[in-house]
N, C-alpha and C positions, 0 to 999 in steps of 0.2 A: 504493500500500500504506500502510495506517495506521501511523503511527509508534508504536512501543511505548514507553509512559511509562517514564522512568528512575526507579529507586527513590531517593527523597530522604529521608534520615533527618535530621530537623530538631529540634534542641533549642531550645525557646522560653525565652528569658532573661527576667529581670525588666524591667518597663517602664522603670525608672530607668536600666538599663544599655543597653537597645537600644530606642529609641523607634519604630522601624519594622522589621517582620519580614515577609518574603515568601518563597514558594517558587514554582518553575515546574515544569510537568509533574510534578505531585505524586501520589504513591501512599503512603498511610499503612500502615506496617508496624507495627501496634500502635496503641493509642490515643495521640493527641498532644495535650498540654495547650496551650491558648492562654490566656496569663495576662492578668489585669486588663482584661477586656472591660467597656466601660461598662455599668453596671447601675443606672439611675436616677441618684442622686447618689453612687453607690458603684461598685465594680468587682467582678467575679467571674470565676473561671476557667471556661473552656468546654473541651469535648473534641471533637476530630475523631476519629470512631470508626474502628476498624481496617478496612482495605481501602478507605477512601474515596479517590476519585480526582478530580482537577480539573486544568485547565490551570495554575491558580495559586490561592493564597489569601494574603491580606495582613492583617496586624494592625498598625495604626498609630494612636497617640494614643487608644486605647480602642475604635476602630472595627474590626470583624472582617468582612472581605468575601471572597467566593469568586468567581473568574472562570471561566466556562464549566465548570460541574461535570459530572462523569460520574456515577458512583455515589458520592454524597457525603452523609454523615450527620454531624450535630452534636448533642451532648448536653452535660450538665453533671452533675458529681458533687456540686454544692452544693445542699443542701436548700432554700435560700432561693429558688432558681430554680423557679418553679411551671410555667412554660411557656417554649417557645422558638419564636420566629417568624422567618420569612425574608421579606425584602422585595426587590422588583425594581422599579427606577425609582420608588420611593416607595410602592408598593402591596404589601400583604401577600399573598404567593403560597402560603405554607405555614406551618402551625403545629402544635405537638404538645405533649401533656402531659408534664411531667417527673415522671411518677408513680413511677419507680424511678431516683433519681439515680445517675448513673454507668453506667446501662444503657439508659434511654430515650433516644430521639433523634428529630430531625426530618429527613425525607428531602428532598433537593433535586430540582427538575425538571431535565431534561437540556437545556432550551432555553438557547441561548447568551446570555450576559449577565453583568453584575456584580451579585451578590446580597449583601445585608447581613444579618448574623445578629444578632438581638437577644434577650437573656434578658428574661423578664418576671416581675413579681411577682403577676400576676393568676392566681388559683387557679381553673383550669378543669377540675379533677379530675373533676367530675361532669357535664361537658358531653358531648353526643353529636356536635354539629356546631358550627362556628365561623363568626362573621361576618367581614366583610372586614377587620376590625382585629385578628383573633385573639381576640376576646372570645367568650363563649358565645352561641350562636344557639338551640340547643335543649338540653334537659337530660334526664338520666336520670329514671326514675320516682321520685317523692318529692321532686323538686327543681324549682325554677322560676327563670327568668331574672330577674335584678335588674341595673339599670344598663344603659348603652348603649355601643356602640362597643368600644374596647379595655378599658373598665372593666366590661363585662358579665360577670356571674358567675352560678353556679348556687347558689341558697340552698336549704337544707333546709326541708321542710314538716313541720308537725306532723301527727299522725294525723288522717285524714279527707281528705287530699289537697290541702289548701290551707293557706297559711301562717297559723298561729295558730289553726286550726280543730281541733275534736275534742279527744280526750284519750287518753292511753295509760298503761299500767301497765308499769313496768320492773322486772324481777327481776334482781338482781345476785348473782352467784355468786362467792364469794371462793375463790381457789385459792392455796394456799401453794406457792411454788416455791423449791427449794433452788438457790442461786446459788454456783457455784464461784469462789473467789478467783483472780484473774489477775495481780495486782500487789501488792507489799507495800512498806511503809516500815520500815526496820530501824534499830536502834541501831547505834552503832559496834562494830566487832569487839572482843571482849575480848582479854585478854592471851594470848599463845601459851603453852600449857602445855608442860611438859617432855616430854610424850608426843607433841607436834607437832600439837595440835588447838586451835582457838579457836572460840568461839561468839558469837552475837549474838541479840537478841530482836526480835520483831515489834512495832513501835510501832502500826501501823495497816495495814489491808488494803483492797483495792478489787476489785469494786464494794461499795457499802455493804451490810452485812448478810450478806456472803458467808461461806462456810465451805470448809475443805479447800484443795485446790490443792497446789502443790509448792514451798513456801518454802524458801530455802536458809539454814539457821540454824547450820550448822557447816562448817568446811573445814579442810584440812590446812595446816600452816604450819611455818616453820623457826624454832625457838626460838633466840634470841641474847641476849646480855647487853650489847649495844652501847648506849652512851649518847652522844647527840650534841646539839648546839644548833641543828641545821638539819633541815628537813623531809626525810623519807625519800621519794625520788623513785620508787621501785618500788611496784607495786600488790601485791606479795607481803607479807602481814602479818608483822610481827616484833614483838619486845618493845621496839623502839626508844622511848626517852623523848624527847619533843619539848619544848623550852623556848624561850621567846622573850625575847631580851635587852631591856633598857630602851630601847636605841637603836632596835631594830626596832619596838617598840610605838609609839615616838614617830614613827617614819617613817610608819607606817600612819595615824596620826591627824592628822598635821600636813602631810604632803607631798601636796598636791593632785594627783590624776591619776597619781601614780607608784606602781606596785604593789610590795609587799614580795616579794622573791625570795630563793631559797636560793642556795647557792654555785654551783650549776649554771645559775643564771639563770632557773629555773622559778618561776612564781608560787606562793606558799605556800598551803596549805590555810587557814591563818589569814586570809589576805587574801581568799580566796573566801568565808569565813564572814562577814567584815566587809561585803563587797560584797552578799551575800544579805540581810543585815539592812537595809542602806541601801535596796536596791531594794524590798524587801517593805513598807517604810513607805508606799509609793505617794506619797511627798512629793517632787515634782520639785525643790523647793528644796534638800532634803538631797542629792539625786543630783548636782545641778550644783555644790553646795558641795564635795562629795567629789572631783569631777572638776576643780574649779578653773576652770570655764567659765561664761560668761553664758548666760542663757536665750535660746533661739532659737525663737520662736513659729511662724515660717514653716516651719522644719524639722519641728517637732512636727506641724503640720497636714498637711504633705506626706506624712510617713510614716504618720500615722494614716489618711489617706484612701487610701493605696497599699498598701505591703507589710504593714503591720499589719492592715489590713482583710482581706487575703488569709489571713493566719495565723489570725485569729479567726473567719473565715467559718464559719457553721454551728454555732458554739458558743454556749451560753447562759451568758454571763458578765455581771457587773456592770460599770457604767461605771468603777468604781474599778480593777477588774482590768485592763480594757482600757487605762486610763491608765498603770498600772504597766508593762504590756508596752511601751507607746509610749515611756515614759521610758527603758526599757532599750535599745530599738532606737535611739532618737534620740541619747542621750548615752553609753550604755555604762557600764561600771564600770572600776575600775582593772585588774581581772583580764581584761577583755574589750576594752580600749581599742584593741588592735592589730587587731581585727576591724572591718570596715565595718558600716554599719547593715543592709545586706542580709544579711550573714552572721549578724549577731546575730538577725535575724528568722528566719533558717534554723535557728539553734540552738533557738529556741523551738518552731519547727515540728517539729524532730526529737524534742524532749521530748514534744510533743503526740502525734506518731505512735507513739512507744514506749509511753507511759504512758496514752494514751487521754484526756488532759485537758490543759488549759492550766495553767501555774504560777500558784498563788494564795497559797501559804504560803512562809514563810522556808525551810523544808526543800525545797520545790519549786525555789525560786530557787537554792538551794545546788547542787542537781543540774544546773540549767541552766548555771550558771557552771562546774561541773566538766566537763560535756560540752564546753563551749566551749574548755576547756583540756586536753582529751584525758585527763581523769581519770574513773575508774569512778564512776558515780552510786550513791547509797545505795539508791534505790528500784529494785526489780527487777520486770520484766514477763515472765512465762512466755510469754505470747502473742508478744511481740516476739522473744524468744530462740528460740522454736520456728520462727518465720518466718526468722530469721537462720540457723538450722541448715539449713533447706531451701536457702537461697541458698548456704551454705557448700558443701553437697554438689554443687550445680550448678557452682560455680566450681572447686572443688578435686577433684571426682570421688571423694570419700571422706567418711567420717564424721569430725566434729571430735573431738579429744581435749582436753577442757577442762583436763586436768592439764598439757598442753603450753602454755607461755606464749603462743606465736604463735597457736595455734588459739583459745585463750581470748580473745586480743586481737581476732582477726577476728570472732568471734561478738559480742563486746561492741560493737565499732565498727558492725557491721551492725545490731545491735538498737537501739542508743541514739544513733547518729550522732556519736560522739566526733570532735572536730576535732583535727588534729595540732598539737602545740605548735610545731613548725617545719615549714613547708610545703616540699615539693620538687616544683616544677612539672613537671620531667622525669618523675618517678615517677608523677605524676597523669596526664600525657599517655599514658604507657604503659599505665596502668590503664584509662583510657577506651577505648583500642584493644582491650584484653583483654575489657572488658565487652561491647563491640559484637560481638566475635567469638563470645563465649559466648552472649549473649542475642539477637543478631540485630537489635538496635536501639540507638539512642543513649540514654544515661541522661537522664531528665527528672524523674521523681518523687523526692521526698526519700529514699525507701528505696533507690532505684537509686543515688543519689549516695553513700549510706552503704556500698553494696557496693563502689563505686569506691574510696572511702577505705580500706576494708579491704584491697583488693588492693594499693593503693599503700603502705600503712604497717604492716600487721600483721606481716608477715614470714612468714605461713603459706604453705606450698607444697604442690603436688600430690604 
């Protein structure tokens, strides 16, 4: 009697943390991410598609192999992957176009053996059949094969059926499309009025040229007349006046690597502002001077080619922006020095997932650093909060009440990936168990870990 495969729920960790990962008698219950698979001179994430089965699969040092596959399918959500090929004993045995990243996949043969999965940059989108190296063999109408072997591609032809021949007339119709805003950058909240209301203004909105949407420009508050010399640690707006003593200001500017904190030991908002200004300069010398450390070119290269490459994959950014992210991941800031490089990369990834962009401005970096310290970001994404509301209902079996602090915290953590100021590993372990029980699989995506953090730290209950 055939042995029934055991369900294995496997969380793929970062390459730096776990250099070799493998499973035996594997069945995928949901898509499984295989991180940092070798992709030319870089790396890329691959996906083992839902319901895939195999005796085992292994990821080690950038190589992704599958042993004795059953029904096994591999894809990639990365748009830079144009094709996926599978080799057995050095020969390509299957390849497929990645025409719909995250959905397209290559299917394995069921012949016993150890197969190697390789992402490819060769664009075979217009090919009909493939050669033995997964390059184009024949092309769709209007295209012809150029190049040979793995480099063979389908090039478009001009009118007349041959490259460069004939002429054509193109008529362009311009359609005006109204785009609804999905995220906003706000000013700081105004003073809480005697009637218990405060307002803020919209500084900018996204996508560019958008209109409408549901920006939040007013909220209820509790008016007070308290004056203090320390940062208010609650997210509830008040009329608290914040001042900084000469000693504190001197500490920020002269004590390398040591953050300014309030009486509760929490990093101040002033420190986060200072950090954001430093990071946004894109000047590594300013960053290391602020942190009081020497430059480490080896670490910069390692992170740039590894976890930073994963974060920026598929994004159109300048070299300066990428270097800024790499500076932050490699050296950190005073307000994020307690996080490791991998976690700092994770914070940038959470910002990207929530706001649909990578940080490029001082305001963006201010929000990244706030997220890293468990503080509410200034920029708001309705799309991210709507997704968080769906997850909230699944976890807590009810609608959230944003007027209740714990519910509001859960939505915010799920939407923006806020990190806890003080971690509790026992709470996180319990939250992971709850997540598995609710969703039926282990957390792997950034948004899944945001749900775990909300369960562990928000205080929301069913």
